[in-house]
C-alpha positions as CSV (number, residue, x, y, z in Angstrom):
1,X,0.0,0.0,0.0
2,X,1.3,3.5,-0.9
3,X,2.7,5.7,1.9
4,X,0.8,8.9,2.6
5,X,2.2,11.9,0.8
6,X,3.4,13.8,3.9
7,X,5.5,11.0,5.4
8,X,8.9,12.5,6.4
9,X,8.2,15.6,4.3
10,X,6.7,19.0,5.1
11,X,3.1,19.5,4.1
12,X,2.4,20.4,0.5
13,X,1.8,24.1,1.2
14,X,5.3,24.4,2.7
15,X,6.9,22.4,-0.1
16,X,5.3,24.7,-2.6
17,X,6.0,28.0,-0.8
18,X,7.5,30.4,-3.4
19,X,11.1,31.5,-2.8
20,X,11.2,34.1,-5.5
21,X,8.8,36.8,-6.7
22,X,8.5,35.1,-10.2
23,X,6.7,32.1,-8.4
24,X,4.5,34.3,-6.3
25,X,0.8,34.1,-7.2
26,X,-1.8,36.9,-6.8
27,X,-1.6,40.4,-5.4
28,X,-0.6,41.9,-8.7
29,X,-1.8,45.3,-7.4
30,X,1.1,45.2,-5.0
31,X,3.9,43.2,-6.7
32,X,3.1,43.7,-10.4
33,X,5.4,45.9,-12.5
34,X,5.3,49.5,-11.4
35,X,3.3,48.7,-8.2
36,X,4.3,49.9,-4.8
37,X,5.9,46.8,-3.3
38,X,7.6,45.9,-6.5
39,X,9.0,49.4,-6.7
40,X,10.3,49.2,-3.1
41,X,12.1,45.9,-4.0
42,X,13.5,47.2,-7.2
43,X,14.9,50.3,-5.5
44,X,16.1,48.3,-2.5
45,X,14.5,50.8,-0.2
46,X,12.0,49.5,2.3
47,X,9.8,51.2,4.9
48,X,7.8,49.5,7.6
49,X,4.4,48.2,6.5
50,X,1.5,46.0,7.5
51,X,0.0,43.3,5.3
52,X,-3.8,43.0,5.9
53,X,-5.7,40.2,4.3
54,X,-7.5,36.9,4.8
55,X,-5.7,33.7,5.6
56,X,-3.7,31.9,2.9
57,X,-3.2,34.8,0.5
58,X,0.6,35.0,0.8
59,X,1.4,37.5,3.6
60,X,4.2,35.4,5.2
61,X,5.5,34.3,1.8
62,X,5.7,37.8,0.5
63,X,7.7,39.0,3.6
64,X,10.2,36.2,3.1
65,X,10.5,36.9,-0.6
66,X,11.2,40.5,0.1
67,X,13.9,39.6,2.6
68,X,15.5,37.1,0.2
69,X,15.4,39.5,-2.7
70,X,17.0,42.3,-0.8
71,X,19.4,40.0,1.1
72,X,18.2,41.4,4.5
73,X,18.5,39.7,7.8
74,X,15.1,38.2,8.6
75,X,13.6,37.8,12.1
76,X,10.2,36.4,12.7
77,X,7.9,36.4,15.8
78,X,4.4,35.1,16.3
79,X,2.2,37.4,18.3
80,X,0.4,34.3,19.6
81,X,3.5,33.2,21.6
82,X,5.9,36.2,21.8
83,X,6.1,38.6,24.7
84,X,7.7,42.0,25.3
85,X,11.0,40.3,26.2
86,X,11.1,38.4,22.9
87,X,10.5,41.7,21.0
88,X,13.3,43.4,22.9
89,X,15.7,40.4,22.3
90,X,15.1,40.5,18.6
91,X,15.6,44.3,18.4
92,X,18.9,44.0,20.3
93,X,20.0,41.3,17.9
94,X,18.9,43.4,15.0
95,X,21.0,46.4,16.3
96,X,24.1,44.3,16.4
97,X,23.6,42.8,13.0
98,X,22.8,46.2,11.4
99,X,26.2,47.5,12.5
100,X,27.9,45.0,10.1
101,X,25.3,44.8,7.3
102,X,25.7,46.5,4.0
103,X,22.3,45.3,2.7
104,X,20.2,47.5,5.0
105,X,18.2,47.3,8.2
106,X,17.1,43.8,9.2
107,X,13.4,42.8,8.7
108,X,11.3,41.9,11.7
109,X,8.2,40.0,10.6
110,X,5.4,39.6,13.1
111,X,2.6,37.2,12.2
112,X,-0.9,38.0,13.6
113,X,0.3,41.4,14.9
114,X,-3.3,42.2,15.9
115,X,-2.8,39.8,18.8
116,X,0.0,42.0,20.3
117,X,-1.3,44.0,23.3
118,X,-0.5,47.7,23.7
119,X,2.7,47.0,25.8
120,X,4.0,44.7,23.1
121,X,3.3,47.1,20.3
122,X,4.8,50.0,22.4
123,X,8.0,48.0,22.6
124,X,8.4,48.2,18.8
125,X,8.0,52.0,18.5
126,X,11.6,53.1,19.1
127,X,13.2,50.6,16.8
128,X,10.7,51.3,14.0
129,X,11.1,55.0,14.4
130,X,14.9,54.8,14.4
131,X,15.0,52.4,11.4
132,X,16.8,49.8,13.5
133,X,14.4,47.3,12.0
134,X,12.0,47.3,9.1
135,X,8.7,46.0,10.5
136,X,6.5,43.8,8.4
137,X,3.3,42.9,10.2
138,X,0.7,40.4,9.0
139,X,-2.9,40.5,10.2
140,X,-6.3,39.2,9.2
141,X,-8.0,42.0,11.3
142,X,-8.5,45.6,10.4
143,X,-5.3,47.4,11.6
144,X,-7.3,50.5,12.4
145,X,-8.9,48.7,15.3
146,X,-6.1,46.4,16.4
147,X,-2.8,48.3,16.0
148,X,-2.1,51.3,18.2
149,X,-2.1,54.7,16.5
150,X,1.6,55.6,17.1
151,X,2.7,52.3,15.4
152,X,0.1,52.6,12.7
153,X,1.3,56.1,11.9
154,X,4.8,54.7,11.3
155,X,3.7,52.0,8.9
156,X,1.9,51.8,5.5
157,X,-1.0,49.4,5.3
158,X,-1.2,47.2,2.2
159,X,-4.4,45.2,1.6
160,X,-4.1,41.7,0.2
161,X,-7.0,40.1,-1.6
162,X,-8.4,36.5,-1.7
163,X,-7.0,34.6,-4.6
164,X,-9.1,34.4,-7.7
165,X,-9.9,31.3,-9.7
166,X,-7.1,32.0,-12.2
167,X,-4.6,32.2,-9.3
168,X,-5.9,29.0,-7.8
169,X,-5.6,27.2,-11.2
170,X,-2.0,28.5,-11.5
171,X,-1.2,27.1,-8.0
172,X,-2.8,23.8,-8.8
173,X,-1.0,23.4,-12.1
174,X,2.3,24.3,-10.5
175,X,1.9,21.8,-7.6
176,X,1.0,18.9,-10.0
177,X,3.9,19.8,-12.3
178,X,6.7,20.7,-9.8
179,X,6.0,19.1,-6.4
180,X,8.6,16.4,-5.6
181,X,5.9,13.9,-4.6
182,X,2.9,14.8,-6.8
183,X,4.8,14.7,-10.1
184,X,5.6,11.0,-9.4
185,X,2.0,10.0,-9.7
186,X,-0.6,10.1,-12.4
187,X,-3.2,12.6,-11.3
188,X,-6.2,13.8,-13.4
189,X,-8.3,16.8,-12.6
190,X,-11.4,16.8,-14.7
191,X,-13.3,19.2,-12.4
192,X,-12.2,22.0,-10.1
193,X,-15.5,23.6,-9.0
194,X,-15.6,21.9,-5.5
195,X,-11.8,22.2,-5.0
196,X,-11.8,25.9,-5.7
197,X,-15.0,26.6,-3.8
198,X,-13.8,24.8,-0.7
199,X,-10.5,26.6,-0.9
200,X,-12.3,30.0,-0.6
201,X,-9.4,32.0,-2.2
202,X,-6.9,30.5,0.3
203,X,-3.7,29.0,-1.2
204,X,-2.8,27.1,1.9
205,X,-6.2,25.5,2.0
206,X,-6.2,24.6,-1.7
207,X,-2.9,22.7,-1.3
208,X,-4.0,21.1,1.9
209,X,-7.2,19.8,0.3
210,X,-5.2,18.6,-2.8
211,X,-2.8,16.7,-0.6
212,X,-5.7,15.1,1.4
213,X,-7.6,14.0,-1.7
214,X,-4.6,12.6,-3.4
215,X,-3.4,10.8,-0.2
216,X,-6.9,9.2,0.2
217,X,-6.6,7.6,-3.3
218,X,-3.0,6.4,-3.5
219,X,-2.8,2.7,-3.7
220,X,-6.6,2.5,-4.4
221,X,-6.9,4.3,-7.8
222,X,-4.6,4.8,-10.7
223,X,-4.8,7.4,-12.0
224,X,-5.8,9.5,-9.0
225,X,-8.9,11.5,-10.0
226,X,-9.7,14.9,-8.5
227,X,-13.2,15.9,-9.2
228,X,-16.2,17.4,-7.4
229,X,-17.3,14.1,-5.9
230,X,-13.9,13.0,-4.6
231,X,-13.2,16.4,-3.0
232,X,-16.6,16.6,-1.3
233,X,-16.4,13.0,-0.1
234,X,-12.9,13.4,1.2
235,X,-13.7,16.6,3.1
236,X,-16.8,15.1,4.7
237,X,-14.4,12.5,6.2
238,X,-12.0,15.2,7.4
239,X,-14.3,17.7,9.0
240,X,-12.7,17.8,12.4
241,X,-10.4,20.7,11.5
242,X,-11.6,24.1,12.4
243,X,-10.5,26.6,9.7
244,X,-10.7,30.2,10.7
245,X,-11.1,31.3,7.2
246,X,-13.3,28.6,5.8
247,X,-16.8,27.3,5.8
248,X,-16.6,25.6,9.2
249,X,-15.6,28.9,10.8
250,X,-18.9,30.4,9.7
251,X,-20.9,27.3,10.7
252,X,-19.5,27.3,14.2
253,X,-19.8,31.0,14.8
254,X,-23.4,30.7,13.5
255,X,-24.1,27.9,16.0
256,X,-22.5,30.0,18.8
257,X,-24.6,33.1,18.0
258,X,-27.8,31.0,17.7
259,X,-27.0,29.3,21.1
260,X,-26.7,32.6,22.9
261,X,-29.8,34.0,21.2
262,X,-31.6,30.8,22.1
263,X,-30.7,31.2,25.8
264,X,-28.7,27.9,26.0
265,X,-25.5,28.7,28.0
266,X,-24.2,25.1,27.7
267,X,-24.3,25.1,23.9
268,X,-22.9,28.7,23.8
269,X,-19.9,27.8,25.9
270,X,-19.3,24.6,24.0
271,X,-19.2,26.3,20.6
272,X,-17.0,29.0,22.0
273,X,-14.6,26.3,23.3
274,X,-14.6,24.8,19.8
275,X,-13.5,28.2,18.3
276,X,-10.9,28.8,21.0
277,X,-9.5,25.3,20.6
278,X,-9.3,25.8,16.9
279,X,-7.2,28.9,17.3
280,X,-9.9,31.5,16.7
281,X,-8.9,35.1,17.6
282,X,-10.5,35.7,21.1
283,X,-11.2,39.3,20.0
284,X,-13.3,38.1,17.2
285,X,-15.5,36.2,19.7
286,X,-15.5,39.3,22.0
287,X,-16.8,41.5,19.2
288,X,-19.6,39.0,18.4
289,X,-20.6,39.1,22.1
290,X,-20.9,42.9,21.9
291,X,-23.1,42.6,18.8
292,X,-25.2,39.9,20.5
293,X,-25.6,42.0,23.6
294,X,-27.1,44.9,21.6
295,X,-29.0,43.0,18.9
296,X,-30.5,40.1,20.8
297,X,-30.7,41.2,24.5
298,X,-30.8,45.0,24.2
299,X,-33.2,46.7,26.5
300,X,-34.4,43.5,28.1
301,X,-31.1,43.7,30.1
302,X,-29.0,46.9,29.3
303,X,-26.2,45.6,31.6
304,X,-25.5,42.9,29.0
305,X,-23.9,45.5,26.6
306,X,-21.8,46.9,29.5
307,X,-20.5,43.5,30.4
308,X,-19.8,42.6,26.7
309,X,-17.9,45.9,26.3
310,X,-15.9,45.2,29.4
311,X,-15.2,41.7,28.2
312,X,-13.8,43.0,24.9
313,X,-11.5,45.4,26.7
314,X,-10.3,42.7,29.2
315,X,-9.6,40.2,26.4
316,X,-7.6,42.9,24.5
317,X,-5.6,43.6,27.6
318,X,-4.8,40.1,28.9
319,X,-4.8,37.9,25.9
320,X,-5.0,34.1,25.9
321,X,-5.1,31.7,27.7
322,X,-6.6,33.8,30.6
323,X,-9.0,35.5,28.3
324,X,-11.0,32.3,28.0
325,X,-12.4,33.0,31.5
326,X,-14.0,36.4,31.0
327,X,-15.2,35.2,27.5
328,X,-16.9,32.2,29.2
329,X,-18.5,34.4,31.9
330,X,-19.9,36.8,29.3
331,X,-21.2,34.1,27.0
332,X,-23.0,32.4,29.9
333,X,-24.4,35.7,31.1
334,X,-25.7,36.7,27.7
335,X,-27.2,33.3,27.0
336,X,-28.9,33.4,30.4
337,X,-30.3,36.9,30.0
338,X,-33.9,37.8,28.8
339,X,-34.0,38.6,25.1
340,X,-35.2,41.5,23.1
341,X,-34.4,42.7,19.5
342,X,-36.6,45.8,19.9
343,X,-33.6,48.2,19.6
344,X,-32.3,46.4,16.5
345,X,-35.8,46.5,14.9
346,X,-36.2,50.2,15.8
347,X,-33.0,51.4,14.2
348,X,-33.7,49.4,11.0
349,X,-37.2,50.9,10.8
350,X,-35.8,54.4,11.4
351,X,-33.1,53.9,8.8
352,X,-35.7,52.8,6.2
353,X,-37.8,55.9,7.0
354,X,-34.8,58.2,6.8
355,X,-33.8,56.7,3.5
356,X,-37.4,57.0,2.2
357,X,-37.6,60.7,3.0
358,X,-34.3,62.5,3.2
359,X,-35.8,65.9,2.9
360,X,-38.1,65.9,5.9
361,X,-37.5,69.3,7.6
362,X,-36.8,69.8,11.3
363,X,-39.8,71.6,12.8
364,X,-38.9,75.3,13.5
365,X,-39.7,74.9,17.2
366,X,-37.0,72.2,17.5
367,X,-34.3,74.4,15.9
368,X,-31.9,76.6,17.9
369,X,-32.0,80.3,17.3
370,X,-28.5,81.6,17.9
371,X,-29.0,84.8,15.8
372,X,-31.8,87.4,15.8
373,X,-32.6,86.6,12.2
374,X,-33.3,83.0,13.1
375,X,-35.4,84.1,16.0
376,X,-37.4,86.5,13.8
377,X,-38.0,83.5,11.4
378,X,-39.6,81.6,14.2
379,X,-36.7,79.3,15.1
380,X,-37.2,77.8,18.6
381,X,-40.6,79.5,18.9
382,X,-43.1,77.1,20.6
383,X,-40.5,74.8,22.0
384,X,-41.4,73.5,25.5
385,X,-38.6,72.7,27.9
386,X,-39.5,69.3,29.4
387,X,-38.0,70.1,32.8
388,X,-40.4,73.0,33.3
389,X,-43.4,70.6,33.3
390,X,-44.7,68.1,35.8
391,X,-43.0,64.8,35.6
392,X,-40.3,66.4,33.3
393,X,-42.5,65.7,30.3
394,X,-44.6,67.7,27.8
395,X,-46.7,66.4,24.9
396,X,-44.7,67.9,22.0
397,X,-44.3,66.4,18.6
398,X,-40.6,65.7,17.9
399,X,-40.8,63.9,14.5
400,X,-41.2,65.7,11.2
401,X,-44.8,66.3,10.2
402,X,-44.6,63.6,7.5
403,X,-43.7,61.0,10.2
404,X,-46.0,62.2,12.9
405,X,-47.2,59.3,15.0
406,X,-44.8,56.8,13.7
407,X,-43.6,54.2,16.2
408,X,-40.2,52.8,15.6
409,X,-39.5,51.3,19.1
410,X,-42.0,48.6,20.1
411,X,-41.2,47.4,23.7
412,X,-41.1,43.6,23.9
413,X,-42.6,41.5,26.8
414,X,-39.9,41.2,29.5
415,X,-39.6,42.8,33.0
416,X,-37.3,45.6,32.0
417,X,-39.2,46.7,28.9
418,X,-42.5,46.3,30.7
419,X,-41.3,49.1,32.9
420,X,-40.2,51.1,29.9
421,X,-43.5,50.6,28.2
422,X,-45.4,51.7,31.4
423,X,-43.5,55.0,31.3
424,X,-44.0,55.5,27.6
425,X,-47.7,54.7,27.9
426,X,-48.1,57.3,30.6
427,X,-46.3,59.8,28.4
428,X,-47.7,58.8,25.0
429,X,-51.0,57.0,25.5
430,X,-51.9,57.7,21.8
431,X,-48.8,55.7,20.7
432,X,-48.2,53.2,23.5
433,X,-51.5,51.8,24.9
434,X,-51.4,51.0,28.6
435,X,-51.6,47.3,29.6
436,X,-55.2,46.3,30.0
């Protein structure tokens, strides 16, 4: 029986990792002739930058190619495991190397830089400012939210795109033609729809799937056939892998969201554990908790949003593995809270009304009158200051005339909103009928 493809060898994505720019696939807007990164490489003049894009589109590979092309010393850190001391050690090593280097400042590549906390990012500032190192960061998250402003101001941000079908075809053809193992076997590819769809524009995933499918047929079929059926069947038998950028990512986050919305704390904490165990960014989960707190719990328990916001800040500050505890606390609390989507529905109704009539004028009595002309025109005339009236309320129409009487917020049946509805019914009985 044939041996699996990966015996004693690196996985196919690593074997096929390009070493020179000519073999690099995709991102022509950055590395094509006359484009910004190509110009930097051609001129031999680098400045610090951050590569932002989805998984498997060549961020790490591009950083290594740049270092090889320019013959720069190359240091790499993973934000998942490196601390402030590791950053300082690398910077010290880079300083000593740069004293004797004719090629230019060493390159420090930081993978998943969005996972660095503020202290870790602060430790980079001096070296980047002084040009001791050229920083190349890689992130799947928006740097505007995850990278501190002082560091972001010292770096350019380049956006990488998911690979297109033509790029995936090029990668597939090259792997079949050049890989030291694959080229030894007869492999036919009559269909690529399922292969490319499951890859989702991710080169690493494409090559992993290719290796799995070929490995599953060696010794059983000759030639090995890669078609829609073989890809689908093989992946159904290998679904245990959680892929942050693939279909399972969306399935599991969907199950997590629906579990919290459905008030099942046990399912919520289980699906969250699946995400964390699979390497999901804890800040991604924390952001989802904030959205859940506002969208699905809302005014039924306003404290839910406060706790979710606090959880996001705590997770950002302490990182994993400790962050799993506040994440668990928040998920359980949200799942166990009463639910209401009234605020979510209200803003969507209001946005629809605003889009439908963008010219509705503000009534004159609601406008300020900072000048005599505006006062003469009737601005502010007829406005009633609520605090001058009993109960700090006066029956005044605040919507434009065309929307008079429109109800956007409809309190839902739960203890908190029952109290809100009772107050609104007392104020606006024509809009909010009291409980009978």
